[in-house]
C-alpha positions as CSV (number, residue, x, y, z in Angstrom):
1,M,25.2,30.1,-162.3
2,T,25.3,31.6,-165.8
3,E,28.4,33.4,-167.1
4,K,26.7,36.8,-167.0
5,T,25.6,36.2,-163.4
6,K,29.1,35.1,-162.4
7,R,30.6,38.2,-163.9
8,L,28.1,40.4,-162.2
9,V,28.8,38.7,-158.8
10,M,32.6,38.9,-159.3
11,S,32.4,42.6,-160.3
12,T,30.0,43.7,-157.5
13,M,31.8,41.7,-154.7
14,G,35.2,42.9,-155.9
15,V,34.2,46.5,-155.8
16,L,32.6,46.3,-152.3
17,I,35.4,44.1,-150.8
18,A,38.0,46.6,-152.2
19,G,36.2,49.4,-150.3
20,F,36.1,47.2,-147.1
21,S,39.8,46.4,-147.4
22,V,40.7,50.1,-147.6
23,G,39.0,50.5,-144.2
24,I,41.3,47.8,-142.8
25,L,44.3,49.6,-144.2
26,K,43.2,52.9,-142.7
27,R,42.8,51.2,-139.3
28,A,46.3,49.8,-139.6
29,E,47.6,53.4,-139.8
30,L,50.7,52.2,-141.6
31,G,49.8,53.8,-145.0
32,V,46.9,53.2,-147.4
33,D,47.1,52.2,-151.0
34,P,48.4,55.0,-153.4
35,F,45.1,56.1,-154.8
36,Q,43.6,56.3,-151.3
37,A,46.7,58.3,-150.2
38,F,45.8,60.8,-152.9
39,M,42.2,60.8,-151.8
40,S,43.3,61.3,-148.1
41,G,45.4,64.3,-149.1
42,L,42.5,65.7,-151.2
43,D,40.1,65.0,-148.3
44,F,42.3,67.0,-146.0
45,A,42.5,69.9,-148.4
46,V,38.8,70.0,-149.5
47,P,36.0,70.6,-147.0
48,L,33.6,67.9,-148.4
49,K,32.5,64.5,-147.0
50,F,34.9,61.8,-148.2
51,G,32.1,59.8,-150.0
52,T,31.0,62.9,-151.9
53,L,34.5,63.9,-152.8
54,Y,35.2,60.3,-154.0
55,V,32.1,60.5,-156.3
56,L,33.2,63.9,-157.7
57,L,36.8,62.8,-158.5
58,S,35.5,59.6,-160.0
59,L,33.2,61.6,-162.4
60,I,36.3,63.5,-163.6
61,L,38.2,60.3,-164.2
62,L,35.1,58.8,-165.8
63,T,35.2,61.6,-168.4
64,F,38.8,60.7,-169.2
65,S,37.9,57.0,-169.6
66,F,34.9,57.9,-171.8
67,I,37.1,59.9,-174.1
68,A,40.1,57.6,-174.2
69,D,38.4,54.2,-174.3
70,K,34.9,53.9,-173.1
71,H,34.8,50.1,-173.3
72,Y,36.4,50.1,-169.8
73,I,33.2,51.7,-168.5
74,G,30.5,49.3,-167.3
75,P,28.2,48.4,-164.4
76,G,31.3,47.8,-162.2
77,T,32.5,51.3,-162.9
78,F,29.3,52.9,-161.6
79,V,29.1,50.6,-158.6
80,T,32.6,51.9,-157.7
81,L,31.7,55.5,-158.4
82,L,28.5,55.5,-156.4
83,F,29.3,53.2,-153.5
84,Q,33.0,52.6,-152.8
85,G,33.7,55.9,-151.2
86,Y,30.9,55.4,-148.7
87,V,31.9,51.7,-148.1
88,I,35.4,52.9,-147.3
89,D,34.1,55.6,-144.9
90,F,31.8,53.1,-143.1
91,S,34.5,50.3,-142.8
92,R,37.0,52.8,-141.5
93,K,34.6,53.9,-138.7
94,F,33.6,50.2,-138.1
95,F,37.2,49.0,-137.5
96,Y,38.1,52.0,-135.4
97,G,35.0,51.3,-133.3
98,L,35.8,47.6,-133.1
99,F,39.5,48.0,-132.4
100,P,40.0,51.4,-130.7
101,V,43.5,50.4,-129.7
102,L,45.9,48.2,-131.7
103,S,49.5,47.1,-130.9
104,L,52.1,47.4,-133.6
105,P,51.9,43.6,-134.4
106,G,48.1,44.0,-134.7
107,R,48.5,47.0,-137.1
108,V,51.0,45.0,-139.2
109,L,48.5,42.1,-139.3
110,F,45.8,44.5,-140.4
111,L,48.1,45.9,-143.1
112,M,49.0,42.5,-144.5
113,I,45.3,41.4,-144.5
114,G,44.2,44.6,-146.1
115,I,46.7,44.5,-148.9
116,C,45.9,40.9,-149.8
117,I,42.2,41.5,-149.8
118,L,42.6,44.7,-151.8
119,C,44.6,43.0,-154.5
120,L,42.2,40.0,-154.7
121,A,39.2,42.3,-154.9
122,S,40.8,44.4,-157.7
123,S,41.7,41.3,-159.6
124,L,38.1,40.0,-159.3
125,Y,36.3,43.0,-160.7
126,I,39.0,43.6,-163.5
127,T,38.6,40.0,-164.7
128,A,34.8,40.2,-164.5
129,N,34.9,42.5,-167.5
130,L,32.0,44.6,-166.5
131,G,33.9,47.8,-166.1
132,V,36.7,48.8,-163.8
133,S,37.1,51.7,-161.4
134,T,38.0,55.0,-163.0
135,Y,41.4,54.9,-161.5
136,D,42.2,51.3,-162.6
137,A,41.1,52.3,-166.1
138,I,44.1,54.8,-166.4
139,S,46.8,52.1,-166.2
140,L,44.7,49.7,-168.5
141,I,44.2,52.4,-171.1
142,I,47.9,53.4,-171.1
143,A,48.9,49.7,-171.5
144,Y,46.3,48.3,-173.8
145,T,44.7,51.2,-175.7
146,W,47.8,53.4,-176.1
147,K,50.2,50.5,-176.2
148,K,52.6,52.2,-173.8
149,G,54.3,49.6,-171.6
150,K,52.9,46.8,-169.5
151,F,50.0,47.2,-167.1
152,K,52.0,46.3,-164.0
153,Y,54.6,48.9,-164.7
154,N,52.1,51.6,-165.6
155,R,50.3,50.9,-162.4
156,I,53.5,51.4,-160.4
157,I,54.0,54.8,-162.1
158,T,50.4,56.0,-161.6
159,D,50.6,54.8,-158.0
160,L,53.8,56.8,-157.4
161,V,52.2,59.9,-158.9
162,C,49.2,59.5,-156.5
163,V,51.5,59.2,-153.5
164,C,53.4,62.4,-154.4
165,L,50.2,64.4,-155.1
166,G,48.4,63.1,-151.9
167,S,51.4,64.0,-149.7
168,A,51.8,67.4,-151.3
169,L,48.1,68.2,-150.8
170,Y,48.2,67.1,-147.2
171,L,51.3,69.1,-146.3
172,A,50.3,72.2,-148.3
173,S,47.0,72.2,-146.4
174,G,48.7,72.4,-143.0
175,G,49.0,68.7,-142.3
176,K,51.8,67.6,-140.0
177,L,54.6,65.1,-140.8
178,S,53.5,62.9,-137.9
179,G,50.1,62.6,-139.5
180,L,51.5,61.9,-142.9
181,A,52.9,58.6,-141.7
182,A,49.4,57.1,-141.2
183,M,48.5,58.1,-144.7
184,V,51.8,57.4,-146.6
185,G,53.7,54.6,-144.9
186,A,54.9,51.0,-145.4
187,G,51.5,50.0,-146.8
188,T,51.7,52.7,-149.4
189,I,55.2,51.7,-150.5
190,I,54.3,48.0,-150.7
191,T,51.1,48.7,-152.7
192,A,52.9,51.2,-155.0
193,F,55.5,48.8,-156.1
194,F,53.8,45.4,-155.7
195,M,50.0,45.9,-156.2
196,G,50.2,46.0,-160.0
197,P,52.3,42.7,-160.2
198,L,50.2,41.1,-157.5
199,I,46.9,41.9,-159.4
200,D,48.5,40.6,-162.6
201,F,49.5,37.3,-160.7
202,L,46.0,36.9,-159.2
203,N,44.4,37.6,-162.6
204,I,46.2,34.6,-164.0
205,H,46.1,32.2,-161.1
206,V,42.8,33.0,-159.3
207,S,40.3,35.2,-161.1
208,R,40.5,33.8,-164.6
209,P,40.2,30.2,-163.3
210,V,37.2,31.3,-161.2
211,L,35.6,32.7,-164.3
212,A,36.7,29.7,-166.3
213,S,35.0,29.2,-169.7
214,G,33.4,32.6,-169.5
215,M,36.8,34.2,-170.3
216,A,36.5,33.3,-173.9
217,K,33.3,35.3,-174.4
218,G,32.3,38.9,-174.3
219,K,34.4,42.0,-173.9
220,N,37.8,41.8,-172.3
221,Y,38.7,44.8,-170.2
222,E,42.3,43.7,-169.5
223,R,43.4,42.9,-173.0
224,G,46.7,41.3,-172.4
């Protein structure tokens, strides 16, 4: 397998697996990752299909990336923009259909599996250097283009902002506190504080070794 092919496979698989993992987190009903918490709040407030809403928001964030540092835009960015929202919607329905009832231990297991898969998937497509999601680009641009702090800390900050905005949108649109727990819960807190550091760890110990010699060539979307 050539380096270019390896990067393409890592990027595409990372994006699609990330969408699949969010479906697992949604089924756990113990809180989704921060960006999806924001998307869930927006989805509750705006009368559009989730996949369509995801594409529209991604286009707005894509404009920011294009202006701030367009080298973060690549094939992986457009795979995320066009398909991830629909993969999330499909996987959510799939897991609810496959597991209509889950005990608390089962939900905790789903939560742990979902977080691990999401972090690994994010690490794969970031390291592939073929473009990152429009949301991931925000933390990368702040850290490596604007030279403001480390990626893992910037990710924590942007994640917390997403959680607050998503919760506010949900409640302002008539959502109940009981429903908020499934959107913003233990999984959200874990990913908000640890997803950035976990991705950083997996970049070094898993994704870069997988890419191996290819890391020395081509553009680097995670300069640092």
